[in-house]
BATIRO-170780 format. One line per field, with one value per residue: residue in three letters; x, y, z of N, C-alpha, C in turn. Coordinates in steps of 0.02 Angstrom, whole numbers. Layout:
N
residu <- [Ala|...] $
nx <- [X|...] $
ny <- [Y|...] $
nz <- [Z|...] $
cax <- [X|...] $
cay <- [Y|...] $
caz <- [Z|...] $
cx <- [X|...] $
cy <- [Y|...] $
cz <- [Z|...] $
***
This chain:
124
residu <- [Met|His|Val|Leu|Thr|Asp|Asn|Gln|Gly|Gln|Pro|Leu|Asn|Gly|Thr|Asn|Ser|Phe|Asp|Glu|Pro|Ile|Thr|Tyr|Ala|Val|Thr|Arg|Phe|His|His|Asp|Gly|Thr|Leu|Ala|Val|Met|Ala|Val|Tyr|Asp|Asn|Glu|Gln|Gly|Asp|Val|Glu|Thr|Tyr|Pro|Leu|Ser|Ile|Asn|Leu|Ala|Ala|Tyr|Gly|Tyr|Tyr|Pro|Met|Pro|Ala|His|Thr|Phe|Ile|Asp|Asn|Thr|Tyr|Leu|Asn|Thr|Ile|Lys|Pro|Leu|Ile|Glu|Gln|Glu|Tyr|Leu|Arg|Ile|Asp|Asp|Thr|Ile|Arg|Tyr|Gly|Thr|Phe|Asn|Ala|Thr|Ala|Thr|Asp|Ile|Glu|Phe|Leu|Ile|Pro|Asp|Ile|Glu|Thr|Arg|Ala|Asp|Glu|Asn|Cys|Glu|Asp|Trp] $
nx <- [43|30|78|21|129|235|302|434|441|422|329|167|124|22|-82|-188|-345|-304|-179|-84|43|7|9|-52|-164|-242|-379|-500|-677|-744|-873|-936|-835|-793|-687|-580|-504|-372|-310|-148|-47|69|44|49|127|206|158|89|-62|-229|-362|-520|-541|-631|-808|-934|-1073|-1168|-1279|-1367|-1395|-1301|-1173|-1007|-930|-812|-643|-676|-727|-818|-801|-824|-866|-800|-673|-609|-504|-409|-373|-319|-177|-173|-259|-198|-78|-128|-178|-299|-468|-598|-763|-910|-1036|-1140|-1293|-1349|-1436|-1538|-1507|-1468|-1331|-1171|-1074|-920|-895|-757|-626|-500|-345|-243|-170|-160|-246|-344|-281|-184|-270|-323|-206|-179|-290|-261|-159|-218] $
ny <- [-61|106|243|410|547|686|837|811|677|596|489|539|561|524|505|384|369|316|363|300|274|308|303|375|327|315|242|148|119|-39|-65|44|112|242|363|327|366|288|223|168|51|-35|-195|-290|-400|-354|-343|-255|-167|-105|10|86|266|343|342|246|310|266|185|269|356|452|511|549|688|687|667|684|625|551|579|509|609|574|544|657|720|630|643|767|807|793|891|1002|1013|1046|945|897|967|1034|1018|1012|977|838|758|594|435|343|380|506|535|619|668|725|805|794|866|811|887|850|835|714|620|528|438|384|321|222|152|94|16|-86|-146|-198] $
nz <- [-2|-47|48|98|65|115|44|40|22|135|245|289|448|592|735|812|898|1014|1035|968|841|667|490|335|203|44|-36|-116|-83|-97|-131|-203|-260|-215|-145|-4|152|237|385|420|501|604|667|827|793|698|568|430|442|401|424|390|397|335|299|215|142|55|75|130|35|6|-88|-117|-197|-338|-282|-152|12|148|319|478|618|736|697|660|733|712|577|577|552|418|374|430|356|237|150|150|149|245|199|212|328|367|416|454|444|565|693|681|653|634|494|411|257|163|64|-43|-74|-152|-306|-386|-326|-356|-443|-356|-266|-353|-381|-253|-236|-328|-264|-152] $
cax <- [0|68|54|28|189|240|339|502|431|419|261|124|112|-24|-99|-264|-378|-265|-114|-38|61|-17|17|-117|-161|-303|-396|-575|-722|-755|-944|-953|-776|-783|-624|-580|-441|-358|-255|-99|-5|105|18|97|167|247|123|51|-136|-261|-433|-545|-562|-687|-866|-969|-1141|-1209|-1344|-1411|-1407|-1253|-1112|-959|-906|-745|-589|-705|-748|-846|-769|-862|-838|-757|-605|-582|-439|-359|-347|-296|-116|-184|-292|-145|-29|-170|-191|-377|-501|-665|-808|-976|-1060|-1206|-1322|-1375|-1461|-1593|-1484|-1446|-1259|-1140|-1009|-899|-872|-687|-600|-428|-313|-188|-190|-167|-273|-385|-230|-157|-321|-327|-146|-182|-343|-229|-117|-261] $
cay <- [2|173|292|478|575|752|861|781|604|568|471|584|523|550|459|366|392|283|395|251|301|289|341|381|304|325|190|154|74|-90|-69|92|149|307|371|312|375|237|226|116|45|-100|-226|-317|-450|-319|-343|-194|-173|-41|20|154|326|365|303|248|328|251|155|326|395|507|490|605|713|665|693|696|572|570|555|514|660|550|538|723|734|583|669|839|822|804|960|1058|1017|1063|890|891|1030|1019|1053|1024|925|812|708|537|383|345|412|574|541|673|656|785|797|821|866|797|939|815|831|646|574|473|390|352|273|165|108|58|-36|-141|-180|-221] $
caz <- [0|-49|97|80|88|109|-17|37|13|200|257|334|511|646|789|817|961|1070|1032|933|776|604|429|294|133|9|-78|-136|-60|-150|-147|-255|-294|-192|-103|69|186|278|436|404|556|617|729|873|758|647|505|416|442|388|442|359|429|295|303|150|159|-1|97|152|-26|2|-131|-117|-263|-352|-239|-85|51|213|387|542|654|787|669|641|762|684|513|585|524|345|366|444|304|179|103|153|169|267|147|236|384|352|466|421|486|612|755|664|660|594|457|376|189|156|-8|-55|-109|-186|-376|-416|-277|-390|-468|-297|-244|-399|-368|-194|-252|-362|-214|-97] $
cx <- [40|35|63|93|191|283|410|502|430|342|226|101|60|-29|-173|-287|-346|-193|-60|-18|29|8|-51|-108|-233|-317|-470|-615|-744|-827|-961|-897|-763|-715|-631|-508|-435|-302|-211|-52|23|70|71|146|214|217|89|-24|-163|-333|-457|-561|-623|-745|-903|-1047|-1189|-1280|-1394|-1422|-1356|-1194|-1073|-947|-838|-694|-617|-717|-783|-810|-816|-833|-793|-685|-576|-516|-386|-331|-323|-228|-121|-214|-240|-97|-64|-174|-267|-408|-572|-714|-879|-992|-1130|-1228|-1356|-1396|-1514|-1571|-1456|-1370|-1231|-1080|-991|-877|-806|-670|-526|-400|-246|-207|-199|-199|-311|-336|-199|-208|-323|-264|-152|-241|-308|-189|-157|-272] $
cy <- [63|220|363|505|654|776|834|703|565|551|528|544|561|497|445|390|365|310|344|282|269|331|337|354|316|266|201|102|23|-88|-20|129|218|308|356|326|320|250|162|110|-31|-134|-254|-369|-418|-318|-275|-206|-103|-45|85|207|355|318|305|254|310|224|210|372|452|480|555|626|688|702|707|625|595|539|561|567|638|544|601|737|684|609|742|849|831|869|1015|1069|1026|1008|876|956|1006|1058|1063|966|903|766|655|483|394|382|483|586|597|647|719|763|830|816|852|855|914|806|758|595|518|417|353|300|211|120|67|0|-101|-181|-214|-294] $
cz <- [1|0|71|107|84|52|-16|35|78|212|301|390|556|699|789|882|1022|1075|1001|861|715|550|392|226|106|-36|-100|-101|-113|-173|-205|-285|-269|-153|-30|96|237|327|423|469|563|678|773|845|705|579|494|410|425|420|415|411|401|308|235|168|99|23|121|94|-30|-35|-133|-188|-274|-307|-170|-52|113|273|439|586|717|762|646|667|736|617|518|553|445|328|379|391|237|122|97|170|186|224|181|292|364|408|421|468|534|679|743|678|619|558|422|304|184|80|-1|-94|-145|-258|-401|-369|-304|-415|-412|-268|-288|-389|-307|-199|-284|-314|-159|-95] $
***
């Protein structure tokens, strides 16, 4: 999996909600091909694992625009390094589902983000 890097080619690092180190990657949801931000980390055995920070809201009739994805608001602190380095921009907040949950529509500011996502899908 190709992780997101800064201008010097260094991986973009952050921490998850448990203050454990993560890096970031972008791929696509298999269901509908929309973009997804992934947290990439090494597990206790030293293997690389991932989990989505994005959520797929297609079941609720929400499809993000190209170069956009939805993030559950509980993950906004997790993606803060990407926002601070201007790799992502917060676009809008929506409510969905029977419990009126909140998600944020974010836009990738990386010119080749669609290509990077496609490459990671091939590696997946």
